[in-house]
C-alpha positions as CSV (number, residue, x, y, z in Angstrom):
1,X,123.2,-30.1,-19.1
2,X,123.5,-27.8,-22.0
3,X,122.6,-24.8,-19.9
4,X,125.1,-25.7,-17.3
5,X,127.8,-25.7,-19.9
6,X,126.5,-22.5,-21.3
7,X,126.6,-20.9,-17.8
8,X,130.2,-22.0,-17.4
9,X,131.1,-20.4,-20.7
10,X,129.4,-17.1,-20.0
11,X,130.8,-17.0,-16.5
12,X,134.4,-17.6,-17.8
13,X,134.1,-15.0,-20.6
14,X,132.5,-12.1,-18.6
15,X,129.9,-9.7,-19.8
16,X,132.1,-7.9,-22.3
17,X,132.7,-10.8,-24.6
18,X,129.3,-12.4,-24.6
19,X,127.9,-10.5,-27.5
20,X,130.8,-11.4,-29.8
21,X,130.9,-15.1,-28.7
22,X,127.6,-16.3,-30.2
23,X,126.1,-15.4,-33.6
24,X,122.5,-14.2,-33.9
25,X,121.4,-17.6,-35.0
26,X,123.0,-19.3,-32.1
27,X,121.3,-16.8,-29.7
28,X,117.9,-17.6,-31.2
29,X,118.6,-21.4,-30.7
30,X,119.7,-20.8,-27.1
31,X,116.6,-18.6,-26.3
32,X,114.2,-21.2,-28.0
33,X,115.8,-24.0,-26.0
34,X,115.3,-22.2,-22.7
35,X,113.2,-24.3,-20.3
36,X,112.5,-21.4,-18.1
37,X,110.6,-19.3,-20.6
38,X,107.5,-17.6,-18.9
39,X,104.4,-19.1,-20.5
40,X,101.9,-16.8,-18.8
41,X,102.9,-13.3,-17.8
42,X,102.8,-12.6,-14.1
43,X,101.9,-9.0,-14.5
44,X,99.0,-7.9,-16.7
45,X,99.9,-6.0,-19.8
46,X,98.1,-2.8,-18.6
47,X,100.0,-2.9,-15.3
48,X,103.3,-3.5,-17.1
49,X,102.6,-0.5,-19.5
50,X,101.8,1.8,-16.5
51,X,104.9,0.7,-14.6
52,X,107.0,1.4,-17.7
53,X,105.6,4.9,-18.2
54,X,106.1,5.7,-14.5
55,X,109.8,4.5,-14.8
56,X,110.4,6.6,-17.8
57,X,108.9,9.7,-16.2
58,X,111.0,9.1,-13.2
59,X,114.2,8.6,-15.1
60,X,113.7,11.7,-17.2
61,X,112.9,13.8,-14.2
62,X,109.2,14.5,-15.3
63,X,107.6,13.0,-12.3
64,X,108.0,16.1,-10.1
């Protein structure tokens, strides 16, 4: 129920005001209470690192 209310607040405020709405301590509490936290990564760490490196190269134009 708490997350539904949080969703309603965030939807009402829009993205521009979200960062100023909660304090850092409140954000930590919200994140820690998240029941949808990934317990086991879907992608291996090595694969994730390679994907990140490729994305950075592509965005900086160094993949040519």
